[in-house]
C-alpha positions in Angstrom: 0.2 0.2 0.0 1.4 3.5 -1.2 2.0 6.1 1.5 0.4 9.6 0.5 2.5 12.3 1.6 1.2 16.1 2.0 3.5 18.2 1.8 3.4 21.8 0.3 6.5 23.2 -0.4 5.2 26.6 -1.8 3.2 27.2 1.4 4.9 30.1 2.6 5.3 31.3 -1.2 2.0 32.0 -1.8 -0.5 34.8 -0.9 -2.8 35.1 1.2 -6.7 34.7 -0.3 -7.3 38.2 1.0 -4.0 39.1 -0.8 -5.0 37.6 -4.3 -8.4 39.4 -3.9 -7.0 42.5 -3.8 -4.2 41.8 -6.3 -7.0 40.7 -8.7 -9.4 43.7 -8.1 -6.1 46.1 -9.0 -5.9 44.2 -12.1 -9.0 44.9 -12.9 -9.3 48.6 -11.9 -5.8 48.9 -14.0 -7.4 46.9 -17.4 -10.6 49.1 -16.8 -8.8 52.6 -16.8 -6.4 51.3 -19.8 -9.2 50.9 -21.6 -11.2 53.9 -20.7 -8.0 55.6 -21.8 -7.9 54.0 -25.2 -11.1 54.5 -25.7 -11.1 58.3 -25.1 -8.1 59.0 -27.4 -9.4 56.3 -30.2 -12.5 58.7 -30.1 -10.3 61.9 -29.8 -8.4 60.9 -33.0 -11.8 59.7 -34.8 -13.0 63.5 -34.2 -9.9 65.0 -35.8 -10.2 62.6 -38.5 -13.8 63.7 -39.3 -12.8 67.2 -39.1 -9.5 66.8 -41.6 -11.7 65.0 -43.6 -15.0 68.0 -43.7 -11.8 70.6 -43.9 -10.0 68.6 -47.0 -13.8 68.4 -48.8 -14.1 72.8 -48.2 -10.4 72.5 -49.5 -11.1 70.9 -52.7 -14.6 72.6 -53.2 -12.3 76.1 -53.0 -10.0 74.7 -55.2 -12.5 73.8 -58.1 -14.1 77.4 -57.6 -10.6 79.2 -57.7 -9.7 77.5 -60.7 -13.0 78.2 -62.0 -12.5 81.9 -61.3 -8.7 82.4 -62.2 -7.8 79.7 -64.7 -4.1 81.4 -65.0 -3.3 80.2 -61.7 -3.2 76.3 -61.4 -3.7 76.2 -57.7 -4.4 78.0 -54.9 -0.8 78.1 -53.7 0.5 79.4 -56.8 -1.9 82.2 -56.0 -0.9 83.1 -52.6 2.4 83.2 -53.7 2.2 86.1 -56.1 0.0 88.1 -53.6 2.9 87.5 -51.0 5.1 88.7 -53.8 2.9 91.6 -54.2 2.6 92.7 -50.9 6.1 92.1 -50.3 6.9 94.8 -52.8 4.3 97.0 -51.8 6.0 97.0 -48.4 9.1 97.7 -49.7 7.4 100.6 -51.7 5.7 102.2 -48.8 8.7 101.8 -46.4 10.6 103.6 -48.8 7.8 106.5 -48.9 7.7 106.6 -44.9 11.6 107.1 -44.7 10.5 110.2 -47.6 8.0 111.2 -45.7 10.0 111.0 -42.4 12.7 113.2 -43.9 10.9 115.8 -45.7 10.0 119.3 -44.2 6.9 120.5 -44.7 7.3 124.3 -45.1 3.7 125.6 -45.1 3.2 125.0 -40.8 7.3 126.3 -40.6 6.3 129.7 -42.8 2.9 130.1 -40.8 4.9 129.9 -37.7 7.3 132.7 -38.8 4.2 134.8 -39.9 2.5 134.6 -37.3 4.4 136.7 -34.8 5.0 139.6 -37.3 2.9 143.3 -36.7 1.4 145.1 -39.1 4.0 146.5 -41.9 6.3 144.0 -41.4 6.9 141.7 -44.4 8.8 138.7 -45.2 10.9 139.3 -48.3 12.2 136.1 -48.8 12.7 132.2 -47.7 14.9 129.4 -48.9 16.3 126.1 -47.4 19.5 124.7 -48.1 18.5 120.7 -47.7 22.6 119.6 -47.7 23.3 121.6 -45.0 20.0 121.6 -43.4 19.3 125.3 -42.8 16.7 128.0 -43.8 17.7 131.5 -44.4 15.2 134.6 -44.6 14.4 138.4 -44.8 12.3 140.0 -43.0 11.8 144.3 -43.7 10.4 146.4 -40.6 9.4 150.0 -41.0 11.9 152.3 -39.3 9.3 153.2 -36.7 9.2 149.8 -35.9 12.7 148.7 -35.9 13.6 151.7 -33.7 10.9 150.4 -31.1 12.2 147.3 -31.3 16.2 148.5 -30.7 14.2 149.8 -27.4 13.7 145.9 -26.5 9.9 146.3 -27.1 8.8 143.4 -29.1 11.8 141.4 -29.7 10.0 138.6 -32.8 13.2 136.8 -32.2 12.7 135.5 -28.7 9.1 135.5 -30.2 10.0 132.8 -32.7 12.7 130.8 -30.4 9.5 130.5 -27.9 7.6 128.5 -30.7 6.5 124.8 -29.9 6.1 124.3 -33.6 9.3 125.9 -34.4 11.0 124.3 -31.4 10.5 121.2 -33.4 11.5 122.0 -36.3 14.5 124.2 -35.8 17.5 124.1 -33.6 17.5 127.7 -33.4 16.9 131.2 -34.8 19.4 133.8 -35.5 19.9 137.3 -37.0 23.1 137.5 -39.5 22.7 140.6 -40.7 20.8 143.9 -41.6 20.7 146.7 -44.0 19.0 149.4 -44.9 16.3 149.8 -47.9 13.4 151.9 -49.8 10.1 149.7 -49.4 6.7 150.9 -50.8 6.2 153.3 -48.5 9.7 154.5 -47.2 13.0 153.5 -45.7 13.0 150.3 -43.9 14.8 148.1 -42.6 16.2 144.4 -43.3 16.6 141.8 -41.4 18.5 138.5 -42.1 17.8 135.1 -40.2 19.1 131.8 -40.5 17.9 128.9 -38.7 19.3 125.3 -38.4 17.1 122.4 -38.9 16.5 120.0 -36.3 18.0 116.2 -37.4 15.8 114.5 -39.8 13.9 117.5 -41.2 15.9 118.8 -43.5 15.8 116.8 -46.4 13.2 116.2 -49.0 10.8 118.4 -50.5 7.6 120.8 -49.1 
């Protein structure tokens, strides 16, 4: 008669039933989580694929319409390249125009500011601008009686010019450079010559 041995060699290695139940529950939860994440990712990519397919249909329709309207261009991309080239040329032209505008001197407000403080009887005889030297030169005729009053310190037009806000932005300064006596429409008068130095960037270009 054979002898039956009841020996369990892995008794100390096998986990307990409670631990096996916990491991089983964790494994099920892991599979559920990974399965749910997989479904979510697949759904997201499916929606992207649908949107891409719809966008491709719209682009194809636009391409067909474009070829009917503009048969000279094969594709929208060629038309876009042509537009970009044209815009680049326009941008370069606008940049050049802006540079000219920044350099030009608008003489209308400048002369208006010079004429503003002049008293009745005074006349602006001449005005010139040297674009290379960035200077202006002009002559003002004073009646004799007005010039004598000015010599006594009354109504100094030079101080009025140098204090004018607009002239301060356009000119560095205005200075008297010469005086001579001449015969005017109503008698003798004094002709005063003035010069001014234009501010940087405002001396080139035309009026």
